[in-house]
Backbone bond lengths (Angstrom), bond angles and torsions (degrees), N, CA, C in turn:
res aa  C-N    CA-C-N  psi(-1)  N-CA   C-N-CA  omega(-1)  CA-C   N-CA-C  phi
1 M - - - 1.471 - - 1.530 108.73 -
2 N 1.377 119.10 121.54 1.448 121.05 175.36 1.512 110.61 -84.26
3 E 1.394 115.57 172.09 1.456 119.81 -175.55 1.521 111.83 -62.41
4 E 1.342 116.68 -36.71 1.461 120.31 -178.29 1.527 110.63 -65.49
5 S 1.340 117.03 -46.92 1.461 119.92 -179.75 1.535 110.53 -66.51
6 A 1.320 117.10 -32.93 1.462 119.73 176.84 1.522 110.27 -65.89
7 D 1.340 116.04 -41.63 1.465 119.43 178.75 1.522 111.27 -64.28
8 V 1.313 115.82 -39.74 1.477 119.44 178.85 1.521 110.31 -63.60
9 K 1.325 115.48 -43.93 1.470 118.57 179.63 1.522 111.32 -63.79
10 I 1.299 116.37 -37.70 1.468 119.76 178.65 1.524 110.21 -64.28
11 K 1.352 116.38 -41.89 1.461 119.80 178.35 1.529 111.12 -65.60
12 K 1.331 116.11 -39.67 1.470 119.01 177.55 1.529 110.90 -63.59
13 N 1.334 114.59 -37.70 1.464 117.57 176.41 1.523 110.99 -65.06
14 R 1.346 116.12 -38.71 1.459 120.02 176.75 1.530 109.89 -58.98
15 R 1.334 116.51 -40.31 1.468 120.57 178.03 1.530 110.20 -66.00
16 R 1.331 116.57 -44.31 1.461 119.83 179.07 1.532 110.67 -60.55
17 I 1.312 115.13 -42.52 1.464 119.84 -179.21 1.523 110.34 -66.38
18 F 1.332 116.92 -40.39 1.468 120.42 178.57 1.526 110.48 -62.20
19 D 1.332 116.03 -45.85 1.462 119.89 179.33 1.528 110.99 -63.31
20 A 1.337 115.43 -43.80 1.465 119.38 -179.79 1.526 111.00 -64.23
21 E 1.352 115.69 -39.59 1.457 119.38 179.29 1.531 111.07 -62.58
22 S 1.332 116.13 -42.65 1.471 119.90 178.46 1.518 110.19 -61.02
23 F 1.323 115.77 -42.92 1.464 121.29 -179.59 1.527 110.54 -64.06
24 V 1.327 115.55 -48.66 1.473 120.68 -177.31 1.529 111.08 -64.32
25 Q 1.342 116.58 -44.28 1.462 119.71 -179.11 1.524 111.23 -65.03
26 Y 1.327 116.65 -39.95 1.470 119.75 177.08 1.523 109.62 -63.22
27 N 1.332 116.65 -43.80 1.458 120.45 178.60 1.524 111.38 -59.08
28 Q 1.338 115.83 -40.70 1.461 119.14 -179.15 1.527 110.58 -61.16
29 G 1.330 116.26 -42.33 1.457 119.53 176.95 1.515 111.60 -61.57
30 Q 1.344 115.70 -41.70 1.469 119.74 179.66 1.521 111.51 -68.18
31 V 1.330 116.65 -33.07 1.472 120.05 176.21 1.527 110.08 -60.93
32 F 1.332 116.53 -43.82 1.465 120.40 -179.30 1.530 111.16 -69.50
33 V 1.332 116.48 -36.32 1.467 119.56 175.75 1.527 110.07 -62.54
34 G 1.341 114.73 -46.69 1.466 118.76 178.82 1.513 111.93 -61.95
35 R 1.349 116.51 -39.34 1.463 120.20 179.52 1.528 110.49 -62.94
36 S 1.338 116.59 -40.00 1.469 119.23 -179.82 1.524 110.71 -64.11
37 V 1.335 116.44 -39.45 1.469 119.81 178.28 1.527 109.96 -65.30
38 I 1.317 116.13 -43.11 1.471 120.32 179.78 1.524 110.55 -63.56
39 E 1.337 117.45 -42.17 1.462 121.23 179.19 1.530 110.87 -65.11
40 E 1.326 116.52 -40.03 1.466 119.91 177.07 1.525 110.16 -63.15
41 N 1.336 116.41 -41.65 1.469 120.22 177.89 1.524 110.78 -60.87
42 R 1.332 115.44 -41.67 1.469 119.36 179.98 1.531 110.58 -62.53
43 A 1.334 115.93 -43.21 1.465 119.61 179.61 1.530 111.10 -64.46
44 L 1.329 116.46 -41.42 1.470 120.36 179.16 1.528 110.81 -66.96
45 A 1.341 116.01 -39.49 1.463 119.72 179.25 1.527 110.81 -65.07
46 L 1.340 116.73 -40.92 1.461 120.15 178.15 1.531 111.16 -66.10
47 K 1.329 115.90 -36.99 1.460 119.88 177.26 1.520 110.48 -63.41
48 S 1.332 116.04 -43.95 1.462 120.70 178.31 1.521 110.62 -64.98
49 F 1.343 116.09 -39.48 1.466 120.10 178.46 1.525 110.60 -62.75
50 A 1.327 116.34 -42.69 1.464 119.81 178.91 1.520 110.91 -61.62
51 S 1.326 115.99 -37.60 1.466 119.87 179.63 1.520 110.85 -64.61
52 D 1.333 116.40 -43.68 1.469 120.38 -178.08 1.519 112.30 -78.77
53 A 1.350 115.73 -46.73 1.462 119.98 -172.42 1.517 113.05 -77.72
54 Q 1.327 118.12 -23.47 1.456 120.74 -179.01 1.527 111.18 -112.35
55 G 1.327 116.31 -61.84 1.462 119.11 -176.14 1.515 113.60 -63.56
56 N 1.319 116.80 -63.76 1.468 120.59 -176.35 1.524 111.98 -63.95
57 R 1.320 116.85 -41.23 1.458 119.15 -177.28 1.526 111.64 -66.66
58 E 1.334 117.06 -44.03 1.468 119.36 178.53 1.522 110.90 -61.98
59 L 1.329 115.35 -40.48 1.458 119.51 178.63 1.519 111.22 -63.95
60 L 1.327 115.73 -39.18 1.465 119.78 179.14 1.529 111.54 -68.33
61 L 1.321 117.29 -40.05 1.464 119.72 179.83 1.523 111.12 -62.72
62 R 1.328 116.41 -40.25 1.464 119.55 175.64 1.524 110.48 -64.14
63 T 1.319 116.09 -36.52 1.459 120.99 -179.98 1.523 110.97 -67.96
64 V 1.324 115.67 -39.75 1.473 120.23 177.18 1.525 110.05 -58.97
65 D 1.317 116.75 -45.40 1.469 120.66 179.43 1.522 110.83 -58.59
66 D 1.324 116.90 -42.80 1.462 120.53 -178.83 1.522 111.72 -64.59
67 V 1.332 116.24 -43.25 1.464 120.50 -179.47 1.525 110.92 -64.41
68 L 1.330 116.59 -46.69 1.460 120.34 -178.34 1.524 110.92 -64.68
69 R 1.333 117.37 -39.11 1.456 119.88 178.43 1.522 110.82 -63.02
70 N 1.325 117.45 -39.57 1.463 120.71 176.46 1.517 111.09 -58.26
71 R 1.324 116.26 -46.45 1.470 120.41 -177.71 1.532 110.85 -64.89
72 E 1.335 115.77 -44.19 1.466 118.71 -178.43 1.532 111.40 -63.66
73 V 1.319 115.99 -41.86 1.462 119.73 -179.46 1.524 111.17 -66.87
74 M 1.335 117.45 -39.31 1.465 120.50 178.70 1.518 111.56 -61.07
75 V 1.335 116.45 -41.76 1.468 119.63 178.59 1.522 110.12 -68.46
76 E 1.328 116.61 -40.92 1.464 120.83 179.24 1.521 111.79 -62.50
77 Q 1.314 117.57 -31.95 1.463 121.64 -176.77 1.516 113.60 -79.55
78 L 1.329 116.95 -6.00 1.467 118.76 175.79 1.531 109.80 -64.34
79 S 1.319 116.11 147.60 1.478 121.13 179.39 1.522 109.07 -120.94
80 P 1.327 116.75 83.22 1.476 119.55 -177.58 1.525 110.79 -64.95
81 A 1.344 115.31 139.39 1.475 121.04 -179.07 1.519 111.82 -110.75
82 T 1.328 116.97 -12.10 1.467 121.07 -179.35 1.520 108.59 -132.51
83 P 1.316 116.68 164.90 1.464 119.79 177.39 1.531 112.39 -58.42
84 E 1.329 116.42 -39.16 1.463 119.32 179.75 1.523 111.29 -65.54
85 E 1.322 115.57 -41.19 1.462 118.93 178.25 1.540 110.61 -65.34
86 E 1.334 116.21 -34.01 1.463 119.53 177.73 1.527 110.29 -69.00
87 R 1.370 114.69 -39.35 1.462 118.13 176.30 1.530 110.33 -63.92
88 F 1.324 114.72 -38.04 1.464 118.64 177.26 1.532 110.24 -58.90
89 Q 1.327 115.14 -47.06 1.464 118.91 -178.95 1.527 111.37 -61.95
90 N 1.330 116.78 -46.62 1.459 120.37 -177.91 1.531 111.98 -65.49
91 S 1.335 115.14 -41.18 1.474 118.29 179.45 1.527 110.64 -68.38
92 M 1.335 116.93 -32.80 1.450 119.93 177.46 1.530 110.87 -69.32
93 K 1.345 116.28 -34.53 1.464 119.01 174.39 1.523 109.99 -59.51
94 N 1.341 115.76 -45.26 1.465 120.22 178.79 1.527 111.35 -64.29
95 K 1.344 115.36 -40.78 1.458 119.94 -179.03 1.529 110.74 -61.63
96 V 1.346 115.88 -45.17 1.461 120.07 179.48 1.526 110.50 -61.38
97 K 1.339 116.78 -43.19 1.460 120.58 -179.13 1.539 111.13 -66.96
98 I 1.349 116.57 -41.10 1.468 119.92 179.28 1.523 110.65 -63.12
99 E 1.337 115.87 -44.02 1.462 119.27 179.16 1.533 110.79 -61.49
100 E 1.341 115.39 -38.68 1.456 120.02 178.07 1.523 110.69 -62.68
101 L 1.347 116.54 -45.81 1.458 120.78 -178.62 1.523 111.51 -67.66
102 E 1.347 116.79 -37.17 1.460 119.94 177.75 1.524 111.20 -60.11
103 K 1.326 114.93 -48.25 1.462 118.72 -178.90 1.529 111.44 -66.07
104 Q 1.338 115.72 -37.45 1.462 119.09 179.16 1.520 110.62 -65.46
105 A 1.349 116.68 -40.88 1.467 120.46 179.27 1.527 110.72 -64.86
106 E 1.338 116.50 -41.02 1.457 120.57 177.66 1.533 110.64 -63.63
107 F 1.325 115.37 -41.57 1.462 120.37 179.00 1.525 110.45 -64.03
108 N 1.340 116.17 -42.68 1.470 120.31 178.58 1.533 110.69 -60.50
109 K 1.335 115.92 -41.03 1.467 120.26 179.76 1.537 110.04 -62.63
110 A 1.343 116.08 -44.64 1.461 119.66 179.08 1.524 111.03 -63.50
111 M 1.335 116.68 -40.09 1.457 120.55 179.76 1.531 111.00 -66.51
112 L 1.335 116.92 -36.09 1.458 120.24 176.95 1.532 110.91 -64.51
113 E 1.331 116.00 -38.42 1.466 119.48 177.32 1.532 110.15 -64.14
114 I 1.337 115.93 -39.62 1.464 120.13 176.78 1.525 109.90 -64.70
115 N 1.340 116.84 -43.62 1.470 120.52 178.13 1.523 111.58 -59.08
116 Q 1.349 115.89 -39.05 1.463 119.44 179.14 1.521 110.82 -63.83
117 L 1.338 115.85 -41.94 1.464 119.56 177.26 1.527 110.77 -62.40
118 M 1.344 116.25 -37.72 1.464 120.00 178.81 1.526 110.81 -67.00
119 V 1.339 116.62 -38.54 1.474 120.04 176.05 1.525 109.65 -61.29
120 D 1.336 116.40 -44.08 1.460 120.49 178.88 1.531 110.80 -63.48
121 A 1.347 115.80 -41.05 1.466 119.77 179.12 1.529 110.72 -63.96
122 N 1.332 116.75 -40.76 1.466 120.87 178.14 1.528 110.95 -63.62
123 K 1.338 115.70 -37.71 1.470 119.59 178.06 1.528 109.74 -62.75
124 L 1.333 116.32 -41.18 1.462 119.79 177.58 1.525 111.05 -64.27
125 L 1.340 115.84 -39.53 1.472 118.89 178.02 1.523 111.15 -63.31
126 I 1.332 116.23 -38.18 1.463 120.10 176.95 1.526 109.88 -62.72
127 E 1.334 116.85 -43.25 1.456 120.99 178.84 1.528 110.95 -63.98
128 I 1.332 116.20 -39.00 1.470 120.69 177.70 1.526 110.21 -63.32
129 N 1.338 116.04 -45.47 1.463 120.12 178.91 1.528 111.44 -61.20
130 L 1.332 115.75 -41.48 1.467 120.22 179.77 1.524 110.52 -63.93
131 K 1.330 116.45 -46.18 1.462 120.68 -179.99 1.528 110.43 -63.30
132 T 1.334 116.88 -39.58 1.466 120.73 179.09 1.524 110.69 -63.90
133 R 1.338 116.81 -45.26 1.458 119.84 -179.72 1.526 111.19 -64.81
134 Q 1.333 116.67 -42.34 1.458 120.13 179.22 1.529 111.31 -62.68
135 T 1.334 116.31 -38.69 1.464 120.52 177.25 1.521 110.54 -63.98
136 N 1.317 116.31 -43.13 1.471 120.61 178.09 1.530 111.04 -64.09
137 E 1.336 115.81 -42.79 1.467 120.07 179.84 1.528 110.71 -62.36
138 S 1.330 115.97 -40.15 1.458 120.32 179.47 1.530 110.93 -63.13
139 L 1.343 115.47 -39.57 1.466 119.13 178.78 1.526 110.96 -68.24
140 V 1.330 116.41 -37.57 1.464 120.33 177.66 1.531 110.05 -61.82
141 E 1.329 116.06 -45.19 1.467 120.12 179.49 1.527 110.84 -62.03
142 Y 1.349 115.97 -41.99 1.462 119.95 179.33 1.524 110.94 -62.16
143 L 1.315 116.57 -45.88 1.467 120.82 -179.36 1.522 111.49 -65.55
144 D 1.322 116.40 -36.14 1.464 120.40 178.73 1.532 110.46 -65.66
145 D 1.342 115.83 -45.60 1.466 120.16 178.66 1.528 110.67 -63.38
146 L 1.340 115.45 -40.77 1.459 119.25 -178.93 1.526 110.99 -66.94
147 S 1.328 116.71 -38.74 1.468 120.50 178.04 1.521 111.16 -64.60
148 T 1.329 116.09 -38.81 1.461 120.27 176.90 1.530 110.61 -63.18
149 L 1.343 115.69 -43.50 1.469 120.33 178.49 1.529 110.80 -64.49
150 N 1.349 116.78 -40.75 1.465 120.05 178.26 1.525 111.31 -60.38
151 A 1.322 115.66 -39.22 1.466 119.78 178.84 1.523 110.65 -62.78
152 K 1.341 116.43 -40.08 1.462 120.57 178.79 1.522 110.61 -66.66
153 W 1.356 115.20 -38.02 1.469 118.35 177.22 1.532 110.23 -62.14
154 L 1.334 115.23 -43.26 1.461 119.99 179.45 1.537 111.56 -63.82
155 D 1.323 115.29 -29.77 1.467 120.04 178.97 1.530 112.52 -77.88
156 G 1.331 117.21 -4.88 1.466 119.40 175.32 1.500 115.64 122.81
157 D 1.340 119.05 -8.16 1.464 120.66 -177.44 1.521 112.24 -62.48
158 L 1.337 116.81 -38.31 1.462 119.90 -177.65 1.527 110.84 -65.28
159 E 1.313 116.18 -47.22 1.465 120.11 -178.64 1.521 111.28 -67.48
160 S 1.322 117.05 -40.93 1.468 119.59 179.44 1.519 110.72 -66.56
161 G 1.333 115.91 -34.29 1.464 119.32 176.49 1.517 111.41 -64.52
162 M 1.336 115.70 -39.92 1.466 120.15 178.50 1.525 110.22 -63.31
163 K 1.323 118.07 -44.99 1.464 121.97 -176.99 1.519 111.75 -68.05
164 A 1.332 117.02 -27.69 1.466 120.62 -178.11 1.529 112.21 -93.16
165 S 1.351 117.91 -0.33 1.463 121.05 -175.07 1.526 111.57 -66.72
166 T 1.325 115.67 146.42 1.466 122.75 177.23 1.516 108.87 -122.06
167 G 1.318 116.45 168.54 1.460 121.02 179.31 1.514 111.95 -60.53
168 S 1.331 116.60 -42.12 1.469 119.64 -178.89 1.527 111.11 -67.55
169 D 1.341 117.32 -37.41 1.460 121.25 177.06 1.533 110.56 -61.61
170 N 1.337 115.65 -45.07 1.462 120.12 -179.47 1.530 111.38 -66.96
171 D 1.328 115.86 -39.34 1.469 119.98 178.17 1.528 110.36 -61.28
172 A 1.321 115.45 -43.14 1.472 119.81 -179.64 1.532 110.29 -64.17
173 R 1.331 115.53 -40.13 1.468 119.75 -179.91 1.528 110.72 -66.79
174 V 1.335 116.39 -40.04 1.467 120.73 178.67 1.528 110.34 -62.28
175 S 1.325 116.61 -44.53 1.471 120.97 179.64 1.532 110.88 -63.99
176 E 1.330 114.80 -41.38 1.464 118.79 178.58 1.529 110.61 -64.18
177 N 1.313 117.13 -42.16 1.469 120.87 178.84 1.526 111.31 -61.58
178 T 1.330 116.40 -39.82 1.464 120.71 178.75 1.514 110.60 -61.01
179 S 1.338 115.31 -48.06 1.465 120.17 -179.08 1.520 111.63 -62.41
180 R 1.323 116.34 -43.87 1.470 120.19 -177.52 1.524 111.10 -69.55
181 A 1.324 117.92 -37.83 1.460 120.89 177.81 1.522 110.93 -62.98
182 E 1.330 116.19 -40.35 1.469 120.17 179.09 1.528 110.73 -66.23
183 K 1.327 116.70 -38.65 1.466 120.32 178.61 1.531 111.14 -67.12
184 V 1.331 116.07 -39.09 1.467 119.94 177.50 1.522 110.33 -62.22
185 A 1.347 116.32 -42.86 1.461 120.42 179.49 1.523 110.75 -62.65
186 E 1.333 116.37 -40.75 1.471 120.29 179.08 1.528 110.82 -65.54
187 L 1.346 115.82 -43.94 1.466 119.81 178.79 1.526 110.84 -63.32
188 A 1.336 116.49 -40.27 1.458 120.37 179.51 1.525 111.30 -63.22
189 Q 1.332 116.80 -39.28 1.463 120.23 178.27 1.523 110.75 -65.30
190 N 1.332 116.93 -43.04 1.464 120.56 177.26 1.527 110.73 -61.86
191 N 1.343 115.33 -40.36 1.467 119.49 177.47 1.532 110.73 -63.01
192 R 1.324 116.49 -39.51 1.466 120.04 179.41 1.530 110.63 -60.99
193 D 1.332 116.60 -42.28 1.463 120.50 178.15 1.525 110.95 -61.83
194 T 1.334 115.70 -41.86 1.465 120.01 179.06 1.525 110.87 -65.96
195 I 1.329 116.54 -41.54 1.464 121.19 178.74 1.526 110.55 -58.38
196 N 1.316 116.43 -46.91 1.468 120.76 -178.97 1.525 111.03 -63.13
197 S 1.338 116.21 -40.64 1.466 120.02 179.71 1.525 111.24 -65.66
198 L 1.340 116.12 -44.11 1.462 120.29 -179.71 1.524 111.30 -65.42
199 Y 1.324 116.92 -39.35 1.463 119.93 -179.62 1.526 110.27 -65.51
200 E 1.329 116.20 -38.62 1.470 119.88 177.80 1.527 110.45 -63.32
201 R 1.331 116.30 -44.16 1.465 119.80 179.21 1.520 111.31 -65.41
202 A 1.338 116.44 -40.20 1.466 120.21 179.32 1.528 110.72 -63.86
203 T 1.333 116.55 -37.77 1.456 120.73 178.19 1.525 110.91 -65.96
204 Q 1.317 116.00 -40.88 1.467 120.09 177.09 1.527 110.44 -63.85
205 N 1.336 115.75 -41.23 1.471 119.73 178.03 1.516 111.21 -61.47
206 R 1.345 116.15 -39.38 1.462 119.42 -179.97 1.535 110.39 -59.92
207 G 1.332 116.21 -43.33 1.458 119.73 178.56 1.517 111.82 -61.90
208 T 1.332 116.62 -42.21 1.467 120.88 179.68 1.524 111.07 -65.61
209 I 1.314 116.78 -43.61 1.467 121.59 -179.68 1.519 110.90 -61.17
210 M 1.326 116.76 -45.91 1.460 120.45 -178.89 1.523 111.00 -65.28
211 S 1.339 115.82 -38.34 1.462 119.91 178.21 1.528 111.13 -64.48
212 E 1.346 115.62 -43.15 1.464 119.97 179.60 1.531 111.14 -66.55
213 A 1.315 117.03 -35.04 1.463 120.75 178.14 1.528 110.36 -63.65
214 E 1.328 115.86 -40.43 1.470 119.69 177.47 1.528 110.70 -63.91
215 K 1.327 116.40 -40.44 1.465 120.17 178.88 1.530 110.79 -64.31
216 S 1.333 116.57 -38.13 1.465 120.11 178.43 1.514 111.12 -63.82
217 A 1.336 115.67 -40.82 1.466 119.72 178.33 1.523 110.88 -65.83
218 E 1.324 116.57 -39.97 1.473 120.64 177.93 1.526 110.50 -65.20
219 L 1.334 116.26 -39.10 1.462 119.54 178.97 1.519 110.90 -63.68
220 R 1.318 117.34 -39.14 1.459 120.22 178.47 1.532 110.83 -60.94
221 E 1.317 116.36 -40.43 1.465 119.87 177.22 1.526 110.59 -63.13
222 E 1.335 116.44 -39.13 1.471 120.40 178.18 1.524 110.46 -64.35
223 I 1.337 116.24 -40.30 1.466 119.93 179.64 1.524 110.57 -63.89
224 V 1.329 115.98 -43.12 1.466 119.96 178.94 1.526 110.32 -60.74
225 T 1.326 116.94 -43.87 1.473 120.98 177.96 1.525 110.20 -63.19
226 L 1.336 116.21 -40.65 1.460 120.54 179.19 1.522 111.10 -62.95
227 R 1.303 116.84 -39.86 1.468 120.34 -179.66 1.528 110.96 -65.22
228 E 1.323 117.00 -33.10 1.460 119.14 176.00 1.526 110.37 -64.46
229 K 1.326 116.06 -39.39 1.469 120.89 177.54 1.527 110.62 -65.01
230 I 1.326 115.94 -42.99 1.462 120.90 179.66 1.521 110.49 -66.54
231 S 1.325 116.42 -38.99 1.466 120.34 178.54 1.521 111.27 -60.66
232 A 1.336 115.73 -39.39 1.469 119.70 177.50 1.521 110.14 -63.06
233 N 1.335 117.10 -40.86 1.462 120.87 177.56 1.524 111.07 -64.76
234 Q 1.338 116.77 -37.19 1.461 120.48 179.02 1.532 111.25 -60.29
235 R 1.322 115.20 -41.65 1.465 118.29 178.88 1.521 111.29 -63.64
236 R 1.322 116.55 -37.86 1.467 119.90 178.67 1.526 110.62 -68.61
237 V 1.335 116.22 -39.57 1.475 119.84 177.76 1.526 109.82 -64.01
238 A 1.323 116.34 -43.07 1.463 120.28 179.63 1.526 110.86 -59.47
239 D 1.317 116.74 -39.23 1.470 119.80 -179.63 1.526 110.63 -67.32
240 K 1.336 117.66 -25.87 1.459 119.72 177.86 1.535 110.88 -72.35
241 I 1.346 115.22 -28.02 1.470 117.30 176.65 1.529 108.94 -69.98
242 I 1.301 116.61 -54.44 1.474 122.60 173.58 1.524 107.56 -171.75
243 E 1.300 115.17 140.13 1.461 119.47 177.95 1.512 109.79 -84.93
244 L 1.338 115.14 134.13 1.470 119.96 179.99 1.519 109.70 -102.34
């Protein structure tokens, strides 16, 4: 390799590095954009979960109590006049209680399935935290090593290396730079593909989250309407006990 061809290769490497830097820096910006969308989705999903798991569920549990109390009181207010009518009343008491326990058991099963999903989600969060910390630790180690090397350069290693350089040393470095620049460009392209895929999935998730939030709001309206119906029944049950 003559000096002219070495200079050309160095300039070509400078071009490769410039292109790779533009690609990598753009990707970094897109990574942060994607992260913001993902974080917003997480916040919206948690908000929707709070609405369903706390607001709507608590309201429904209170509603269940009201409905069951109405049924129990109605059966209690029966006035059997024959043994068969008394058996009817007693068996209806059992029927009401069995139906209550059946629904409660089904609800418990559904809640356990939700709890299992939450355990799995927490496990994923733990894995995310671990991966994040390991990534940070790796960057800390890299910066520490680089700072140590910079100190050695400042102490004279860089200049002495330049003065001791040979043509073969420079040729080897140029070839290594070419290979590494090409690998960086390939990695950046793969990262770009991943970024685009993740952004598409995050966008789809946003649509699903917003749709589910609307359904939760609609369900709350249905519960409120249902409670008005139950309240009307409560007044009728109360009148069966005694009219005031």
